[in-house]
N, C-alpha and C positions, 0 to 999 in steps of 0.2 A: 570399765576395765576391758581391755581387748584380749581375745583368745585366738589361738591358732588351731586349725583343724584341716581335715581333708573331706571333700565331698565324696561320700561313699555310696549314696543311693540318689537317683534322679529320675523323675517321671516327666519327660519333656511335654507329653500331651496335656498333663494336668498342671504343669508349672510349679512343681515343688519337689523337695527331696530332703535328705538328711546329711548332716555333717557329723563326723566322728572327731571329737576334740583330741588334740595332741596329748593332753593330760586328762584322763577320765575315760569312762566307758559308756556313759549315757549319750545316745544320739540326740542331736539338736535339730529341730525342724527348721527348714529354710524355704521361703517362698521366692519366686522369680523376681518380685518387686524389690527385694533386698539387694539384688545384684546391681553392679554399676551398669548404666545404660550406654554401653560401648558397642553394641551391635553383635556381641559374641554370646553364644548360648553356653550355659554351664556344662562342664564335662566331668564325668566321674574321675576321681584321682586328682582333681585340681586342689591346690593348697589355697586356703582362705584365711583371712584375718577378719574377726567379727566381734560384735558385742551381742549380748542376748538379753531378752526380757522374759519374765515368767508371766504367762497368760492367766486368765481367770480360771482356766481348767487345770492350772498347776504345771503345764508343760512349758519347756523352754523353747523360745523361737529366736533365731539369729536375725540381727538387724545391722545396718550400716556396714555391709560387707565391703572388704577390699580384697582384690585379687592381685597378689604381688607378682604373679607370673605374667600378667597382662600389662601392656603399655598403652592405655587408652588415649593419652594426649598425642602420642606420635601417630597413631592410627587415624585419629580424627583430622589432624592437620594434613596428612598426606592425602586422605580421601577428599578433603575440602578443596585442596588445590587442584586435584585432577578433575573435579566435577564442575568447578565454577569457571566461567569464561573470564579472560583478562579484560580490563576496561577497553583496551585497544581493539581486541577482537570484537567486542560488543559494538563499538562505534562503527567498525568496518561493516559488520553485519546489518547495521541500520542504514548506513550511507549508500551501500551498493544498490539496494532495491530502489531507493529514491533517485539515484543517478540513472538507473535503467528507465524509470518512468519519464524523467526529463528528456532523455535521448529519444524515446518514442514520441513524445510531444513535439520535439523539434523536427523530427522526420515528418510527422503528420502535417505540421504547419508548412513545411517546405513543399510537400506534395500539393496541398490545397492552394498555396500561393502560385505554384506553377500552372495549375488548372485554371485559376482565375485569370492569370496573365494570358494564357492561351485563348480563353473565351473573349477577353477584351481585344486581343489582336484580331480574332475572327470578326468581331463586330466592326472594328475599324476598317478591316479589309472589305467587309460587305458594303460599307458606304462608298468605297472607291470603285469596286467592281460588282456587277450584279450577279456573277457566277460564283457560288460558294458551295462547298460540299457539306458544311455543318449548318444546320438550321438553328439560329439563335433568335429567340423572340425579341422583337423590338419593344422598347418601353411604351407604355400607353401614352397616347397623345390627346391633347385637348381638341384637335382638329379632326374632322371626318370628311371623307370624299362625299360630297352631296350634289355633284353635277355642275358646280360653278367652274368656269373655264377662263374668265377674263380678269385683268387687274382691277377693273372698276368694281368687281364683286368682292374683292379682298379688303380686309381692315388693317393688315400690317404686312411688313416684309416677311416676318416669320411664317405667317399664314400662307402667303404666296409661295414661299420656299417649300413648305410642306406639300401643298397642292401640286407643285411642279414635280417633286420627287416621288409622290405616292399615288397621285390620281391620274387616270387616263384622259387623253384628249384635251390637255390644257393648252391655252393659246396665250401664254404669258412670257415666253422667251423667244423673241424674234430672231436674235443673233445666235442662238443655240450655245451660249456660254455657261449655262446652268445657273444664271442669275436672273430671277424673274422680275418683272415690273421695274426695270432699271430707270425709267423716266418718271415714274410716279412714286412708288413706295420704297424701292431699294436704291435710292440715289446716292447715298454716301456709304463709306466703308463701315460706319457705325450703325447703320439702319437695322432695325429689328422688326 
């Protein structure tokens, strides 16, 4: 059976108080745990609807409280909608950082590609002209300048070409056209 009453005493620090029933004069004990969990604290003068039990000590205690002056369902829905992000906002907040990272990656790749292209251009230009302002290390070679100067000392056209370009005092290009040993090793366009 449900009864109505008013909260007449409340100790917020200790979490309990007393209800004075609408019909009757004996106060009924009420604990904070009996109130609805709607985020509002009990207040003196609040009208309550309740059931009660008699404890082992013979005192009445209010249970299953309903607060007719409160509207817990409306409050919960409105606070739920204001605090939770919409699915679209959540998707945007996840995609934007990913897009930012991709853009940084594309920019970095572009910069590295441009530097690689510049270095390759310098290396190509270095082969055509001896004067260059950027020092780019040449790839390691299987040949070494060891004092050989004549075509008869070479084993291939590639070896003769290396010696002509990199070693001093070679005597392998009589007509000075930058093709060594034209009559012995480098006779055709496909000679290596």
